[in-house]
N, C-alpha and C positions, 0 to 999 in steps of 0.2 A: 183380110188376112184368114187364114186358117188356124184355128186353135187345137192343139192335139194334148190330150191329158195323158202323158206318158209317151213311150217311144215305141210302144208294139204296133206292128202291123202298118207302118209308114210306107208311102209310095212317092218318095219325092225324086225330083228330076235333078240331078248333078247338084247336089246341095251346096250352097256357099254358107256356112254357118259361123255364129258367134255365140258364147255363153257368159253367164253372169247373172248377177241381182238385178242390175239395172234400177236401183231405188231411186226413183225419180225421174226416170228418163230425161236427163238434163242435158245442156248443150254438149259436155264431154261425151255423154253416152251418143249423141246424135251425130257426131263426128264419125264415130265408129259405125253407127248405123248407115250412115251416108255411104261411106264406103264398102259395107257389106252389100248394099242394094245395088251399087253399080258395078261391084264384081261380078254378082250373079248375073245381071245384065248382059257384061263383057262376056261371061263364058256361057250364055245361053242356058243358065241353071235357075234355081229358085234360092232366095234367101231366107234363112232359118235363124229363129234366135231360140236359145235353149235358155230356161230359167228355172228358178226352183222355188217351191211353196210347200210348206210355209218358209220364211227366212231362216236359212240355216242358224243364225245365232238365236233363235226362239227354240231350236232343239239343242244345240251345243251348250248354251249356257244355263247354268241350273237357277241362277237367280236373274230371270228375264223380264221380271214385272215392269220394271222401268225402261225398258228398251223402246224406242220409238223409230219409226221410219217416215219416210216422206209420201210413200205412195202404198195402197193395198194392191193387191194381185188384180183386182179388177179395174183399177185405174191405171196400172201398169199396162194391161191389156190394150185399153181404149188410146194410150199414148204410143205404144208400139204400132198399134194400126195406122196412127197418124204418119209414123215415118215411112209408111209405105212397105213395111216388111210381107213377105209372102206367107210365112208360116211361123208360129209360136208353138214350140214345145214346152209344157210345163212337167217338170220332173216333181214329184212328191220326195220331198227331203227328210229323211228319217235317221235315226242312229246309226242303222244297219248301211244304208246309204253311204252316210259319211266316213266310214272305214273303208270304201272302195280305193284302192292305190290309183294314182293319177293315171298309169299306163295301161291299167285294166280298164278304167272308165273310157280313154280312148279307144282301145282296140274293141271292147265289148258294145259299148254303147254309141260312141261318136262314128265308128267306122262301120261296125256289122248290122247295128240296128238302124242308125240314121243315114249311113252311107256317105258322108261327109266326103267331099273332094277337096274342098278349101276352107281352111279354119282361119278366121280372123279374131284376135284376140286384143285387148287394151293393153296399155303401157305396163300396168303393173298387176296383171291379171295372175291370181294364184288359184289352184283348186286340188282337189284329191285329198287323201288323208293328210293332216298335218300341214296342207298347203304345199305340198311337196310339187305339184304341177304347176311349174313356170315356163317361161318363153323357152328356156334351154330344153327341159324335159320335154315338151311338145314337140320341139323340133327335132329331137333324136325319134321320136315315136312316129312323127311323119315320116320321116326317111325309112322306118320299117314298113310303115303300113301303106305307103303310096299316096298321101294326099299332101297338099300344100299348105304351109302356115304362114301368115302374115301378121306382123304386129303394128297396130296403129298407135301414134303418141298420143291422142287425144287433143282435147281444145284447152288452151292454157290462156290465162289473163296476165295482167301485170303482178298479180299475188301469187301465180303459179298454176298448176292444173286444178281444173275444175273438178269436185268430188261430191259425193253424196254426203260425206260427213262435214265436209267444210259449208254445204248449204244448210243442214240441220243445226250448225253451230250459228251460223248467220239468225236464222229464224228464232233460235233460242236466246240470242242477245237483241232481238229487236231489229235487226238491219233487214227489214223486210225488201227495201230496193234492191240490195246486194243480192238477196236470195233469188228473188224474182228475175233477175237479169241473169244469174248463173243458170237458173231451171231455163230461161227460154219462154217463160209463161208464168201467169201468176199463179201462186199458191193456193190450194183450196182444201176444204175440209167438207164431208157430208155426212149426216146424221139425222136423227129423228128428233121431232119437236116434244119436248113435255112441259108439263104444267110447273109454273114457279109460283114465287111469293106474290107475285102481281104488285110489286112497289113502284115499278116503273109506270104502272096504268094509273097511279095517284098522282103523278106529276108530269102528265102528258106525254109521256113515253114508254108506252108498252112494248116490252119485249118477248122474244122467244126464246126459250132455253133450250140448249142443243147438247144431245147426247150423240157423240161420234160413233159411227158405225163399227169402228175398229178401237179397241183398247189400246192398240200400239200405234195409231195415227199420232203424228207428232202434233202438238199444239202449240202455236207460237209464243212468242215471250208475252207476259201480261201487258196490257195496255189496251188503248180505244183506235180502232181500225176503220177505216172507209173500206167499205166492202160492196160487192155485187150479190145479191141474192137470189138463187134459181129455185123458183117454186114451180112443180109441174114444167110448163113451158114456156113460163114468164120469168123475166129477169127484173129486179128492182134494185135501187140504191138503199143502202143501209148503213148503219153505224154500229159495230160490233165491239163489245166489252169481253176482255178476258181477263180473270182476276178472282179476287176475293169480295169485291164490292165493301171496301172497307169503312165507306161513310154509312152502311146500314147493317154491316154485319159484325158482330163482335170476334167472332172466329175467324181468323183471317188465313186458316189452314184450308178452309174449302174453297175450292176453284171452280168457277163456272165460265160457260161461254153463252153470252146473251146477245141478240141481235134487235135492234128496232129498226123495223122496215119502213122506210120514209113514204109517206103517201098510200099507206094501207092498213087496212083494218078489218081483215077477215080472220074468222077464227080457224088456227093453223094447227092447233094440237094433234098429234098423232102422226101429222105428215113428214116426208122426207123433205129434206131441206139441203141445199149446197151453198157454201160460204166460199167466194173467190176475193182473196185479199189483195186490195188495189195499193192502198197507203196506210202507214202507221201515223195516227195523228198525234198522239201523245203517250205518256206514262201513266199508269193508274194512279189515283191521289185519293187520299182521304179528305173530304170538305167536312167543315163544322155543322153543318146542316143541309136538308134537303133542298133549300133555297139557293144555296151556293152551288150545290150540284147540278140543280135545274139550268141556272144560267150557264154553267159549263157546258151542258148538253145541248142547249141553244146554240152555243159558238161551234160545237162539234158538228151539229147539224148542218150549220151553213159552210162550214170546212169540208164537208162530206159532199153536198150539193154543188160546190165550185168545183170540185176535183172531179166528180162523176157525172155531172150532167151538162 
């Protein structure tokens, strides 16, 4: 996949394009992307995904400190490449850009800059100022500018259409199995390891404290998880805790992400780490003392090994 930062000086062959945020690049998105790639092959053209960075909500909403998303732009690039897309165009989203009317965007960018011959959009897609660019608007513009437009219904489950918002909600409610099923892969976070209070080391369970690379990366619901840990090129089983550690912390407002890497005892401070969420083991719980906490962690370790090895 060739990545283009912006839409100037492109030289695409009969581009079949789609556009959107693609947060999570989940199974619903993949239904659209499979259609995109197939149409490009049928028409002997190239498949093109157009996305935006930063996320439009970060630009348009004044109070965006609590916004969280499934994927960073770098994670999105990796997932889109796995979908066998030929080209990814990343357009910088600014306040000025947000004010472009839908038909002007179609004419000036999709047609004149990118050269779109066939546009594929999702079932609920909107773009342009005030979201005025829906399927009917695009259909009218396509007739004026001479390109084809096709709407894909997406991927549906018994609960309805898969969406990024429904996956975010599932993760925040502790429904990891549901979220991973809808994503089509296991959710993950990447960050740096920092030095903590080292309480875990005193009870035989040293942990690595993690600061995510992006402050807007969604952190799943508090609790204990069986995870896979990627350090450099190695993968290890691990048990991860998200929460306030109420057994040892009086201030429950403080939230941390800590992982105990099984069968591992190297110095990892300052290193990059990726956590792949495989199973949610239990809710966070306050124990009466460290002995009770240690007994529970022994059980957590047994369950993690049973699930992951």
